[in-house]
SEZATI-807383 format. One line per field, with one value per atom (N, C-alpha, C): residue in one letter; x, z, y. Coordinates in steps of 0.02 Angstrom, whole numbers. Layout:
N
residuo	A; ...;
xx	X; ...;
zz	Z; ...;
yy	Y; ...;
This chain:
322
residuo	X; X; X; X; X; X; X; X; X; X; X; X; X; X; X; X; X; X; X; X; X; X; X; X; X; X; X; X; X; X; X; X; X; X; X; X; X; X; X; X; X; X; X; X; X; X; X; X; X; X; X; X; X; X; X; X; X; X; X; X; X; X; X; X; X; X; X; X; X; X; X; X; X; X; X; X; X; X; X; X; X; X; X; X; X; X; X; X; X; X; X; X; X; X; X; X; X; X; X; X; X; X; X; X; X; X; X; X; X; X; X; X; X; X; X; X; X; X; X; X; X; X; X; X; X; X; X; X; X; X; X; X; X; X; X; X; X; X; X; X; X; X; X; X; X; X; X; X; X; X; X; X; X; X; X; X; X; X; X; X; X; X; X; X; X; X; X; X; X; X; X; X; X; X; X; X; X; X; X; X; X; X; X; X; X; X; X; X; X; X; X; X; X; X; X; X; X; X; X; X; X; X; X; X; X; X; X; X; X; X; X; X; X; X; X; X; X; X; X; X; X; X; X; X; X; X; X; X; X; X; X; X; X; X; X; X; X; X; X; X; X; X; X; X; X; X; X; X; X; X; X; X; X; X; X; X; X; X; X; X; X; X; X; X; X; X; X; X; X; X; X; X; X; X; X; X; X; X; X; X; X; X; X; X; X; X; X; X; X; X; X; X; X; X; X; X; X; X; X; X; X; X; X; X; X; X; X; X; X; X; X; X; X; X; X; X; X; X; X; X; X; X; X; X; X; X; X; X; X; X; X; X; X; X; X; X; X; X; X; X; X; X; X; X; X; X; X; X; X; X; X; X; X; X; X; X; X; X; X; X; X; X; X; X; X; X; X; X; X; X; X; X; X; X; X; X; X; X; X; X; X; X; X; X; X; X; X; X; X; X; X; X; X; X; X; X; X; X; X; X; X; X; X; X; X; X; X; X; X; X; X; X; X; X; X; X; X; X; X; X; X; X; X; X; X; X; X; X; X; X; X; X; X; X; X; X; X; X; X; X; X; X; X; X; X; X; X; X; X; X; X; X; X; X; X; X; X; X; X; X; X; X; X; X; X; X; X; X; X; X; X; X; X; X; X; X; X; X; X; X; X; X; X; X; X; X; X; X; X; X; X; X; X; X; X; X; X; X; X; X; X; X; X; X; X; X; X; X; X; X; X; X; X; X; X; X; X; X; X; X; X; X; X; X; X; X; X; X; X; X; X; X; X; X; X; X; X; X; X; X; X; X; X; X; X; X; X; X; X; X; X; X; X; X; X; X; X; X; X; X; X; X; X; X; X; X; X; X; X; X; X; X; X; X; X; X; X; X; X; X; X; X; X; X; X; X; X; X; X; X; X; X; X; X; X; X; X; X; X; X; X; X; X; X; X; X; X; X; X; X; X; X; X; X; X; X; X; X; X; X; X; X; X; X; X; X; X; X; X; X; X; X; X; X; X; X; X; X; X; X; X; X; X; X; X; X; X; X; X; X; X; X; X; X; X; X; X; X; X; X; X; X; X; X; X; X; X; X; X; X; X; X; X; X; X; X; X; X; X; X; X; X; X; X; X; X; X; X; X; X; X; X; X; X; X; X; X; X; X; X; X; X; X; X; X; X; X; X; X; X; X; X; X; X; X; X; X; X; X; X; X; X; X; X; X; X; X; X; X; X; X; X; X; X; X; X; X; X; X; X; X; X; X; X; X; X; X; X; X; X; X; X; X; X; X; X; X; X; X; X; X; X; X; X; X; X; X; X; X; X; X; X; X; X; X; X; X; X; X; X; X; X; X; X; X; X; X; X; X; X; X; X; X; X; X; X; X; X; X; X; X; X; X; X; X; X; X; X; X; X; X; X; X; X; X; X; X; X; X; X; X; X; X; X; X; X; X; X; X; X; X; X; X; X; X; X; X; X; X; X; X; X; X; X; X; X; X; X; X; X; X; X; X; X; X; X; X; X; X; X; X; X; X; X; X; X; X; X; X; X; X; X; X; X; X; X; X; X; X; X; X; X; X; X; X; X; X; X; X; X; X; X; X; X; X; X; X; X; X; X; X; X; X; X; X; X; X; X; X; X; X; X; X; X; X; X; X; X; X; X; X; X; X; X; X; X; X; X; X; X; X; X; X; X; X; X; X; X; X; X; X; X; X; X; X; X; X; X; X; X; X; X; X; X; X; X; X; X; X; X; X; X; X; X; X; X;
xx	2784; 2793; 2775; 2721; 2713; 2762; 2753; 2811; 2811; 2755; 2775; 2807; 2781; 2827; 2897; 2920; 2995; 3012; 2975; 3007; 3002; 2959; 2964; 3036; 3044; 3094; 3161; 3157; 3226; 3251; 3199; 3205; 3208; 3181; 3226; 3303; 3319; 3384; 3441; 3410; 3453; 3499; 3567; 3613; 3609; 3616; 3619; 3673; 3682; 3730; 3733; 3795; 3798; 3748; 3708; 3648; 3649; 3615; 3615; 3559; 3550; 3510; 3543; 3538; 3570; 3533; 3569; 3542; 3557; 3523; 3528; 3518; 3571; 3585; 3553; 3517; 3489; 3414; 3377; 3320; 3279; 3294; 3269; 3174; 3146; 3075; 3041; 3083; 3065; 3097; 3075; 3089; 3119; 3181; 3215; 3213; 3186; 3173; 3164; 3164; 3157; 3200; 3268; 3322; 3343; 3393; 3424; 3484; 3521; 3592; 3639; 3690; 3735; 3775; 3807; 3846; 3904; 3957; 4016; 4012; 4022; 4031; 4069; 4132; 4186; 4217; 4231; 4271; 4227; 4157; 4114; 4057; 4043; 3992; 3908; 3862; 3792; 3738; 3677; 3634; 3571; 3507; 3460; 3398; 3366; 3327; 3244; 3203; 3132; 3114; 3103; 3103; 3026; 2993; 2929; 2911; 2866; 2849; 2814; 2805; 2794; 2707; 2679; 2607; 2584; 2615; 2600; 2600; 2579; 2588; 2576; 2609; 2601; 2617; 2671; 2689; 2768; 2798; 2865; 2911; 2967; 3021; 3087; 3119; 3183; 3247; 3274; 3340; 3407; 3467; 3514; 3555; 3601; 3635; 3697; 3745; 3817; 3845; 3889; 3904; 3956; 3962; 4013; 4041; 4011; 4041; 3997; 4026; 3981; 3913; 3878; 3805; 3761; 3801; 3785; 3791; 3728; 3734; 3703; 3727; 3715; 3681; 3630; 3585; 3632; 3649; 3671; 3634; 3641; 3607; 3572; 3600; 3569; 3555; 3554; 3542; 3467; 3461; 3390; 3329; 3275; 3222; 3169; 3157; 3123; 3057; 3008; 2939; 2930; 2956; 2955; 2950; 2940; 2943; 2985; 3022; 3053; 3114; 3160; 3219; 3247; 3280; 3328; 3375; 3440; 3482; 3522; 3543; 3570; 3632; 3682; 3737; 3723; 3700; 3680; 3730; 3769; 3812; 3859; 3878; 3913; 3873; 3806; 3766; 3723; 3709; 3676; 3607; 3566; 3483; 3463; 3420; 3391; 3301; 3269; 3207; 3163; 3102; 3070; 2996; 2936; 2868; 2844; 2810; 2781; 2701; 2678; 2602; 2571; 2513; 2462; 2407; 2394; 2338; 2278; 2202; 2164; 2111; 2107; 2073; 2101; 2163; 2200; 2202; 2157; 2161; 2213; 2233; 2280; 2233; 2253; 2218; 2244; 2328; 2372; 2432; 2485; 2552; 2581; 2657; 2690; 2765; 2811; 2879; 2914; 2946; 2988; 3069; 3100; 3167; 3204; 3266; 3303; 3386; 3422; 3491; 3537; 3594; 3657; 3708; 3770; 3843; 3840; 3806; 3813; 3761; 3767; 3713; 3671; 3695; 3655; 3621; 3616; 3596; 3572; 3541; 3508; 3440; 3440; 3378; 3322; 3259; 3205; 3204; 3189; 3196; 3131; 3105; 3038; 2995; 2951; 2885; 2876; 2854; 2841; 2758; 2732; 2654; 2625; 2562; 2513; 2505; 2515; 2503; 2548; 2600; 2654; 2719; 2728; 2798; 2854; 2908; 2968; 2984; 2985; 3024; 3087; 3143; 3213; 3259; 3314; 3353; 3409; 3442; 3504; 3551; 3614; 3663; 3678; 3669; 3671; 3747; 3784; 3871; 3872; 3823; 3828; 3796; 3783; 3757; 3670; 3648; 3579; 3559; 3496; 3462; 3420; 3430; 3371; 3334; 3261; 3201; 3164; 3154; 3102; 3049; 2994; 2916; 2874; 2831; 2802; 2721; 2680; 2623; 2581; 2537; 2489; 2422; 2373; 2309; 2252; 2186; 2145; 2151; 2171; 2185; 2236; 2293; 2353; 2323; 2293; 2266; 2215; 2173; 2138; 2183; 2220; 2269; 2337; 2345; 2393; 2400; 2339; 2316; 2352; 2407; 2444; 2433; 2438; 2429; 2490; 2533; 2578; 2621; 2653; 2694; 2761; 2815; 2871; 2883; 2894; 2920; 2989; 2998; 3078; 3077; 3103; 3128; 3188; 3208; 3278; 3264; 3290; 3293; 3359; 3360; 3430; 3465; 3436; 3470; 3424; 3440; 3406; 3348; 3377; 3331; 3273; 3278; 3218; 3181; 3175; 3135; 3076; 3016; 2936; 2899; 2844; 2804; 2766; 2748; 2744; 2783; 2846; 2894; 2874; 2889; 2891; 2811; 2774; 2699; 2696; 2722; 2715; 2782; 2807; 2868; 2846; 2873; 2852; 2850; 2814; 2806; 2848; 2882; 2912; 2873; 2864; 2813; 2828; 2777; 2777; 2824; 2819; 2860; 2820; 2750; 2707; 2655; 2646; 2581; 2519; 2456; 2385; 2407; 2382; 2381; 2460; 2504; 2583; 2589; 2628; 2647; 2734; 2756; 2829; 2855; 2929; 2958; 3034; 3069; 3132; 3147; 3208; 3235; 3301; 3348; 3410; 3433; 3471; 3478; 3562; 3592; 3653; 3684; 3711; 3731; 3798; 3792; 3848; 3888; 3949; 3987; 3977; 3920; 3895; 3847; 3825; 3768; 3697; 3703; 3647; 3632; 3571; 3566; 3553; 3587; 3568; 3524; 3474; 3414; 3404; 3412; 3382; 3305; 3272; 3202; 3149; 3096; 3032; 2994; 2968; 2909; 2860; 2799; 2747; 2692; 2657; 2585; 2558; 2487; 2447; 2451; 2443; 2435; 2400; 2354; 2308; 2323; 2322; 2347; 2299; 2302; 2247; 2202; 2227; 2184; 2137; 2159; 2119; 2159; 2202; 2241; 2277; 2278; 2309; 2367; 2421; 2496; 2508; 2543; 2568; 2649; 2661; 2727; 2771; 2830; 2884; 2943; 2971; 3029; 3080; 3155; 3207; 3216; 3225; 3230; 3276; 3311; 3368; 3349; 3354; 3355; 3385; 3403; 3437; 3411; 3412; 3366; 3400; 3376; 3412; 3387; 3412; 3371; 3359; 3397; 3397; 3330; 3316; 3266; 3208; 3205; 3166; 3139; 3175; 3164; 3210; 3188; 3229; 3251; 3312; 3327; 3347; 3356; 3375; 3366; 3289; 3254; 3251; 3262; 3283; 3258; 3242; 3250; 3314; 3325; 3396; 3392; 3328; 3339; 3247; 3230; 3150; 3177; 3107; 3104; 3141; 3140; 3183; 3253; 3277; 3365; 3379; 3350; 3370; 3343; 3374; 3371; 3297; 3275; 3191; 3173; 3133; 3100; 3036; 2996; 2939; 2912; 2859; 2835; 2786; 2778; 2723; 2659; 2646; 2576; 2583; 2527; 2546; 2549; 2501; 2509; 2571; 2617; 2694; 2762; 2714; 2777; 2813; 2807; 2845; 2862; 2877; 2885; 2960; 2997; 3066; 3063; 3079; 3072; 3146; 3176; 3247; 3255; 3326; 3357; 3397; 3449; 3491; 3557; 3621; 3672; 3731; 3778; 3847; 3904; 3924; 3991; 4043; 4052; 4106; 4167; 4235; 4297; 4304; 4271; 4278; 4240; 4204; 4162; 4087; 4077; 3992; 3968; 3908; 3872; 3845; 3832; 3790; 3724; 3685; 3601; 3577; 3549; 3512; 3436; 3401; 3324; 3292; 3220; 3195; 3146; 3143; 3103; 3038; 2984; 2935; 2917; 2934; 2919; 2940; 2987; 3008; 3083; 3118; 3186; 3229; 3295; 3326; 3381; 3390; 3427; 3482; 3539; 3583; 3611; 3605; 3642; 3686; 3733; 3785; 3761; 3756; 3736; 3790; 3787; 3826; 3804; 3858; 3845; 3787; 3730; 3673; 3681; 3727; 3732; 3799; 3834; 3884; 3864; 3904; 3906; 3864; 3853; 3813; 3853; 3904; 3938; 3955; 4020; 4040; 4001; 3991; 3949; 4003; 3976; 4009; 4042; 3987; 3994; 4019; 3994; 4003; 3964; 3988; 3965; 3955; 3911; 3900; 3967; 4001; 4069; 4072; 4090; 4102; 4172;
zz	4978; 4907; 4860; 4826; 4777; 4715; 4689; 4654; 4581; 4551; 4514; 4521; 4581; 4632; 4624; 4636; 4643; 4567; 4519; 4450; 4434; 4438; 4415; 4457; 4527; 4540; 4525; 4493; 4474; 4402; 4376; 4302; 4299; 4357; 4361; 4392; 4423; 4456; 4430; 4371; 4352; 4276; 4299; 4249; 4179; 4130; 4072; 4069; 4053; 4052; 3972; 3954; 3889; 3872; 3814; 3796; 3723; 3697; 3639; 3617; 3548; 3537; 3492; 3496; 3460; 3403; 3347; 3274; 3264; 3204; 3191; 3117; 3101; 3017; 3013; 2947; 2942; 2940; 2965; 2986; 2962; 2905; 2887; 2885; 2898; 2896; 2971; 3002; 3077; 3124; 3183; 3252; 3279; 3333; 3379; 3445; 3499; 3554; 3615; 3662; 3728; 3732; 3723; 3707; 3759; 3755; 3823; 3819; 3894; 3895; 3843; 3823; 3768; 3822; 3797; 3808; 3784; 3796; 3760; 3768; 3690; 3693; 3633; 3666; 3618; 3574; 3616; 3584; 3547; 3541; 3516; 3556; 3535; 3569; 3551; 3583; 3555; 3590; 3559; 3602; 3554; 3598; 3572; 3564; 3513; 3522; 3491; 3517; 3493; 3436; 3378; 3321; 3283; 3276; 3262; 3207; 3170; 3130; 3170; 3144; 3188; 3193; 3145; 3146; 3180; 3193; 3213; 3295; 3324; 3397; 3405; 3459; 3472; 3427; 3375; 3313; 3300; 3362; 3358; 3352; 3340; 3347; 3377; 3417; 3443; 3411; 3385; 3339; 3376; 3364; 3391; 3339; 3367; 3333; 3364; 3310; 3340; 3339; 3389; 3388; 3338; 3299; 3256; 3264; 3309; 3327; 3386; 3417; 3485; 3465; 3511; 3482; 3424; 3390; 3323; 3316; 3289; 3292; 3219; 3203; 3144; 3142; 3103; 3130; 3107; 3150; 3130; 3088; 3022; 2971; 2980; 3009; 3010; 3093; 3129; 3185; 3212; 3254; 3278; 3288; 3250; 3267; 3314; 3384; 3425; 3434; 3426; 3430; 3508; 3523; 3605; 3590; 3636; 3650; 3708; 3707; 3781; 3802; 3745; 3786; 3844; 3874; 3935; 3940; 3967; 3962; 4046; 4053; 4122; 4108; 4161; 4148; 4214; 4207; 4262; 4251; 4322; 4307; 4243; 4212; 4143; 4088; 4088; 4040; 4026; 3955; 3937; 3952; 3988; 3981; 3949; 3906; 3855; 3881; 3899; 3918; 3873; 3876; 3825; 3850; 3828; 3829; 3762; 3775; 3703; 3714; 3671; 3653; 3633; 3658; 3631; 3597; 3529; 3514; 3490; 3494; 3466; 3412; 3346; 3308; 3284; 3295; 3285; 3351; 3409; 3464; 3503; 3559; 3617; 3668; 3686; 3724; 3800; 3796; 3870; 3841; 3888; 3876; 3924; 3913; 3949; 3937; 3997; 3996; 3971; 3907; 3895; 3897; 3917; 3955; 3905; 3881; 3842; 3871; 3862; 3885; 3863; 3865; 3833; 3817; 3800; 3785; 3709; 3673; 3605; 3576; 3551; 3525; 3490; 3438; 3376; 3404; 3483; 3494; 3567; 3576; 3636; 3657; 3705; 3717; 3765; 3738; 3776; 3832; 3893; 3960; 3996; 4000; 4055; 4030; 4065; 4040; 4103; 4123; 4182; 4188; 4227; 4245; 4184; 4177; 4125; 4153; 4098; 4121; 4141; 4165; 4202; 4169; 4162; 4129; 4173; 4153; 4195; 4243; 4224; 4271; 4270; 4313; 4303; 4350; 4333; 4358; 4379; 4438; 4469; 4477; 4470; 4498; 4569; 4606; 4687; 4705; 4667; 4674; 4706; 4720; 4753; 4732; 4655; 4613; 4619; 4667; 4683; 4628; 4608; 4573; 4594; 4603; 4625; 4576; 4603; 4541; 4560; 4529; 4540; 4502; 4542; 4490; 4475; 4451; 4442; 4430; 4481; 4480; 4459; 4423; 4410; 4402; 4410; 4402; 4448; 4438; 4483; 4548; 4561; 4625; 4660; 4620; 4662; 4672; 4641; 4659; 4734; 4740; 4795; 4862; 4847; 4898; 4930; 4869; 4892; 4881; 4853; 4839; 4787; 4740; 4687; 4623; 4553; 4514; 4502; 4526; 4522; 4585; 4595; 4659; 4625; 4672; 4646; 4684; 4686; 4726; 4728; 4761; 4766; 4797; 4760; 4779; 4759; 4782; 4755; 4757; 4704; 4678; 4680; 4689; 4689; 4632; 4558; 4503; 4448; 4386; 4330; 4309; 4330; 4316; 4366; 4408; 4460; 4462; 4396; 4396; 4352; 4392; 4367; 4384; 4334; 4347; 4409; 4445; 4506; 4552; 4549; 4600; 4592; 4519; 4526; 4539; 4531; 4542; 4620; 4658; 4741; 4770; 4727; 4763; 4796; 4881; 4921; 4908; 4923; 4900; 4923; 4892; 4939; 4951; 5003; 5017; 5015; 4997; 5002; 4946; 4884; 4823; 4797; 4783; 4749; 4788; 4757; 4790; 4749; 4771; 4718; 4655; 4603; 4526; 4507; 4540; 4507; 4504; 4458; 4438; 4420; 4405; 4392; 4406; 4393; 4396; 4396; 4410; 4393; 4296; 4289; 4234; 4233; 4272; 4263; 4328; 4367; 4413; 4431; 4481; 4488; 4551; 4566; 4633; 4661; 4722; 4751; 4798; 4805; 4842; 4925; 4943; 5006; 5023; 4952; 4978; 4956; 4951; 4916; 4849; 4813; 4738; 4721; 4675; 4652; 4586; 4572; 4531; 4493; 4435; 4392; 4360; 4371; 4361; 4325; 4326; 4306; 4353; 4363; 4414; 4356; 4356; 4310; 4346; 4317; 4334; 4281; 4281; 4229; 4247; 4195; 4188; 4152; 4170; 4114; 4108; 4038; 4017; 4011; 4006; 4013; 3939; 3890; 3826; 3845; 3905; 3923; 3907; 3886; 3854; 3914; 3930; 3984; 3960; 3987; 3976; 4009; 3981; 4038; 4038; 4102; 4111; 4152; 4114; 4131; 4156; 4221; 4225; 4231; 4230; 4242; 4325; 4361; 4442; 4454; 4503; 4533; 4600; 4637; 4710; 4728; 4800; 4819; 4855; 4855; 4881; 4929; 4995; 5042; 5047; 5020; 5020; 5092; 5144; 5210; 5255; 5239; 5265; 5223; 5162; 5103; 5104; 5089; 5090; 5045; 5028; 4990; 5013; 4985; 5008; 4952; 4965; 4905; 4853; 4845; 4791; 4759; 4700; 4659; 4595; 4562; 4496; 4468; 4413; 4385; 4315; 4289; 4220; 4204; 4161; 4132; 4061; 4018; 3958; 3943; 3987; 3968; 3961; 3987; 3997; 3919; 3878; 3816; 3762; 3702; 3648; 3626; 3594; 3572; 3508; 3504; 3448; 3461; 3395; 3407; 3433; 3481; 3508; 3466; 3486; 3439; 3453; 3506; 3509; 3563; 3557; 3591; 3666; 3679; 3757; 3784; 3749; 3762; 3755; 3748; 3752; 3813; 3858; 3936; 3947; 3914; 3932; 3908; 3965; 3957; 3993; 3963; 3981; 3996; 4062; 4063; 4041; 4023; 3997; 4061; 4067; 4124; 4128; 4154; 4147; 4129; 4109; 4085; 4122; 4180; 4210; 4182; 4183; 4151; 4179; 4149; 4181; 4217; 4210; 4252; 4312; 4341; 4398; 4388; 4335; 4311; 4272; 4243; 4212; 4141; 4095; 4043; 4052; 4063; 4069; 4005; 3977; 3918; 3929; 3900; 3897; 3835; 3828; 3773; 3782; 3721; 3739; 3677; 3725; 3674; 3636; 3654; 3608; 3535; 3521; 3456; 3448; 3507; 3505; 3564; 3569; 3616; 3626; 3689; 3717; 3752; 3769; 3803; 3844; 3919; 3947; 4001; 4026; 4061; 4124; 4172; 4247; 4311; 4363; 4421; 4435; 4470; 4473; 4527; 4521; 4568; 4620; 4620; 4684; 4720; 4706; 4747; 4832; 4862; 4938; 4966; 4904; 4936; 4909; 4884; 4872; 4796; 4767; 4688; 4663; 4604; 4577; 4561; 4583; 4594; 4520; 4473; 4401; 4364; 4379; 4328; 4265; 4217; 4149; 4116; 4072; 4040; 3993; 4007; 3965; 3962; 3915; 3913; 3922;
yy	-2188; -2168; -2230; -2223; -2277; -2295; -2355; -2370; -2317; -2292; -2234; -2173; -2155; -2108; -2116; -2189; -2194; -2198; -2212; -2219; -2144; -2099; -2012; -1996; -2009; -1987; -2013; -2079; -2106; -2080; -2059; -2036; -1962; -1927; -1852; -1842; -1896; -1895; -1930; -1970; -2016; -1988; -2000; -1963; -2012; -1984; -2025; -2053; -2125; -2165; -2178; -2212; -2236; -2282; -2282; -2331; -2325; -2383; -2394; -2450; -2467; -2510; -2561; -2619; -2675; -2681; -2692; -2709; -2770; -2812; -2888; -2891; -2929; -2942; -3004; -3011; -3070; -3086; -3037; -3057; -2989; -2947; -2900; -2910; -2860; -2849; -2888; -2903; -2937; -2888; -2880; -2855; -2897; -2898; -2931; -2910; -2932; -2904; -2945; -2928; -2959; -3029; -3011; -3056; -3089; -3144; -3170; -3130; -3134; -3090; -3122; -3075; -3105; -3160; -3213; -3262; -3280; -3307; -3333; -3414; -3430; -3504; -3525; -3560; -3582; -3524; -3475; -3413; -3357; -3377; -3338; -3303; -3245; -3214; -3224; -3239; -3242; -3223; -3203; -3194; -3232; -3260; -3273; -3211; -3217; -3150; -3176; -3145; -3148; -3109; -3160; -3122; -3125; -3072; -3050; -2993; -2998; -2949; -2896; -2843; -2778; -2791; -2808; -2802; -2876; -2921; -2981; -2974; -3027; -3045; -3115; -3141; -3212; -3268; -3238; -3277; -3270; -3262; -3255; -3319; -3320; -3364; -3339; -3396; -3377; -3381; -3361; -3381; -3359; -3398; -3370; -3315; -3261; -3232; -3221; -3215; -3203; -3131; -3107; -3033; -3037; -2985; -2957; -2895; -2848; -2788; -2773; -2721; -2709; -2682; -2710; -2700; -2724; -2762; -2767; -2854; -2897; -2962; -2983; -3045; -3064; -3151; -3163; -3225; -3292; -3337; -3394; -3438; -3445; -3458; -3531; -3578; -3656; -3674; -3622; -3631; -3648; -3688; -3715; -3643; -3665; -3620; -3639; -3598; -3622; -3582; -3620; -3583; -3553; -3519; -3486; -3407; -3386; -3309; -3290; -3229; -3201; -3265; -3272; -3328; -3293; -3339; -3323; -3402; -3388; -3429; -3421; -3493; -3500; -3545; -3549; -3600; -3646; -3703; -3745; -3804; -3816; -3890; -3894; -3839; -3826; -3835; -3850; -3843; -3780; -3765; -3712; -3734; -3690; -3702; -3636; -3655; -3618; -3618; -3559; -3565; -3515; -3522; -3462; -3490; -3449; -3467; -3488; -3534; -3577; -3558; -3530; -3519; -3574; -3580; -3650; -3613; -3628; -3598; -3645; -3623; -3662; -3638; -3646; -3617; -3544; -3533; -3476; -3436; -3441; -3422; -3430; -3392; -3418; -3452; -3511; -3549; -3552; -3560; -3554; -3548; -3550; -3547; -3587; -3606; -3643; -3630; -3638; -3615; -3678; -3679; -3744; -3730; -3798; -3775; -3842; -3816; -3850; -3846; -3901; -3905; -3925; -3916; -3962; -3918; -3951; -3914; -3892; -3919; -3891; -3858; -3786; -3725; -3787; -3823; -3847; -3919; -3937; -4008; -3988; -3945; -3931; -3963; -4008; -4051; -4027; -4021; -4014; -4057; -4032; -4083; -4082; -4017; -4015; -3950; -3957; -3909; -3862; -3808; -3767; -3783; -3755; -3748; -3721; -3733; -3703; -3621; -3589; -3523; -3469; -3523; -3476; -3458; -3383; -3357; -3336; -3328; -3297; -3348; -3409; -3454; -3448; -3447; -3434; -3483; -3503; -3543; -3518; -3535; -3516; -3580; -3595; -3634; -3610; -3665; -3646; -3654; -3691; -3703; -3759; -3789; -3868; -3934; -3907; -3964; -3955; -3921; -3901; -3838; -3824; -3784; -3742; -3673; -3630; -3630; -3620; -3590; -3539; -3494; -3438; -3445; -3449; -3459; -3386; -3398; -3318; -3326; -3351; -3364; -3289; -3299; -3238; -3264; -3205; -3220; -3199; -3225; -3208; -3235; -3292; -3333; -3298; -3284; -3246; -3176; -3131; -3074; -3080; -3143; -3150; -3163; -3197; -3232; -3171; -3134; -3101; -3023; -3002; -2926; -2908; -2941; -2914; -2956; -2935; -2972; -3030; -3031; -3102; -3089; -3154; -3147; -3209; -3195; -3233; -3288; -3340; -3404; -3424; -3476; -3503; -3565; -3601; -3669; -3702; -3753; -3779; -3855; -3871; -3949; -3974; -4039; -4084; -4063; -4066; -4071; -4033; -4031; -4015; -4074; -4136; -4196; -4192; -4148; -4161; -4099; -4060; -3993; -4019; -3998; -4023; -3963; -3959; -3923; -3911; -3962; -3968; -3932; -3956; -3906; -3826; -3812; -3747; -3712; -3743; -3730; -3707; -3764; -3760; -3720; -3677; -3647; -3591; -3594; -3550; -3487; -3438; -3376; -3329; -3279; -3223; -3168; -3162; -3103; -3040; -3001; -2920; -2884; -2921; -2888; -2845; -2867; -2804; -2793; -2723; -2692; -2714; -2696; -2692; -2666; -2688; -2684; -2693; -2714; -2723; -2789; -2814; -2863; -2875; -2938; -2924; -2995; -3002; -3076; -3066; -3119; -3120; -3130; -3103; -3119; -3141; -3127; -3167; -3159; -3216; -3235; -3256; -3217; -3234; -3257; -3316; -3328; -3279; -3269; -3207; -3263; -3238; -3272; -3267; -3233; -3223; -3265; -3303; -3363; -3324; -3262; -3230; -3239; -3207; -3217; -3143; -3125; -3065; -3070; -3025; -3027; -2971; -2977; -2925; -2958; -2898; -2920; -2862; -2880; -2815; -2809; -2736; -2727; -2688; -2689; -2665; -2642; -2592; -2581; -2540; -2528; -2496; -2416; -2380; -2302; -2282; -2246; -2212; -2141; -2125; -2065; -2014; -1945; -1902; -1912; -1959; -1981; -2031; -2057; -2132; -2192; -2187; -2241; -2265; -2338; -2376; -2408; -2374; -2401; -2459; -2524; -2551; -2538; -2515; -2478; -2540; -2550; -2604; -2564; -2579; -2558; -2623; -2600; -2649; -2641; -2690; -2681; -2716; -2720; -2772; -2773; -2839; -2853; -2917; -2930; -2969; -3023; -3074; -3120; -3173; -3176; -3223; -3291; -3341; -3413; -3438; -3418; -3440; -3414; -3351; -3308; -3309; -3329; -3322; -3257; -3210; -3132; -3094; -3040; -2990; -2919; -2898; -2835; -2783; -2725; -2682; -2701; -2704; -2674; -2612; -2592; -2534; -2543; -2483; -2459; -2461; -2497; -2475; -2453; -2450; -2428; -2414; -2368; -2372; -2361; -2371; -2350; -2291; -2246; -2173; -2179; -2244; -2251; -2274; -2280; -2307; -2265; -2261; -2221; -2238; -2187; -2181; -2235; -2274; -2317; -2337; -2336; -2347; -2414; -2407; -2476; -2514; -2568; -2621; -2595; -2565; -2535; -2471; -2429; -2370; -2378; -2425; -2441; -2472; -2492; -2505; -2459; -2381; -2338; -2331; -2343; -2357; -2418; -2467; -2532; -2543; -2563; -2605; -2657; -2709; -2786; -2811; -2823; -2828; -2895; -2905; -2971; -2988; -2944; -2962; -2922; -2938; -2889; -2924; -2899; -2931; -2867; -2917; -2873; -2859; -2793; -2769; -2756; -2755; -2754; -2687; -2634; -2567; -2568; -2626; -2626; -2610; -2589; -2575; -2623; -2632; -2676; -2654; -2683; -2680; -2712; -2663; -2698; -2701; -2748; -2772; -2780; -2751; -2751; -2728; -2772; -2757; -2696; -2665; -2599; -2579; -2584; -2569; -2621; -2680; -2751; -2742; -2705; -2694; -2695; -2688; -2679; -2707; -2709; -2729; -2673; -2644; -2607; -2623; -2584; -2588; -2517; -2510; -2461; -2478; -2444; -2450; -2408; -2467; -2452; -2472; -2434; -2458; -2539; -2582; -2639; -2644; -2667; -2673; -2708; -2763; -2803; -2789; -2733; -2699; -2692; -2720; -2728; -2798; -2831; -2894; -2962; -2961; -3012; -3007; -3044; -3047; -3113; -3111; -3149; -3220; -3287; -3343; -3369; -3362; -3378; -3320; -3262; -3220; -3221; -3192; -3195; -3266; -3281; -3348; -3356; -3416; -3437; -3508; -3528; -3594; -3614;
């Protein structure tokens, strides 16, 4: 069964769960999408969001928002403005780590991009501390529970296609601490084989250490799909899988949401009508999870799903809290 067939089957059998779109106060005239997961810090719940005008691309900023109601967030007025796309956060050794994609331009045109990383314990004083490899998105970190840090990479390009037969791959390495995280280590992370088929790409979006020693991952898997009108869609789905650091392999990869899982909203471009770019999950007290995802590069959604890691261990650190 192809991945497209798996997606179609998922949408046919998937029961409609509680879902909504997040709203954002204080950035009128801008879209907010591809956010981080929510996190609690000193008694308040926050989220980092990608802020961008509908008609623009690769001109976004990352801003901090505070939750004022369920699914409703307000801009923190004097918070730092980051020249990044697609923010993500991790809690590593008690420090909040913020990452995102920084786009470099020359004469107004995109030259290349880098992953930038910031860390600290004060939201108003996160320090930039390292950069990922040139043109690599979707680098993600996970606290290994013993002081070490797990690093997931995502090389993509012609060389990857020639070597592995897919548009992207995911690699994994372990560093002794955040101080040891360098672009070379990320670049050289050993590849996890057999994750993507021809014409597919994807990566990790949020990682959770489980008490079994395994790592639960919320990610995305994507492929192109040509419509009857000749338009080539970039189809993005929310997936989960479990990674075993000892055998360097994955199990239980499954689709947990698609664009159809969220309320309707106008995409940034027609090609993104079936795009859902995962952020991660918030573990609920009822045993299920709130799955957060960008939709159509214009909005941020939330849908309730079953705990995707059930049977593989409990999260060691759970939700991100100070």
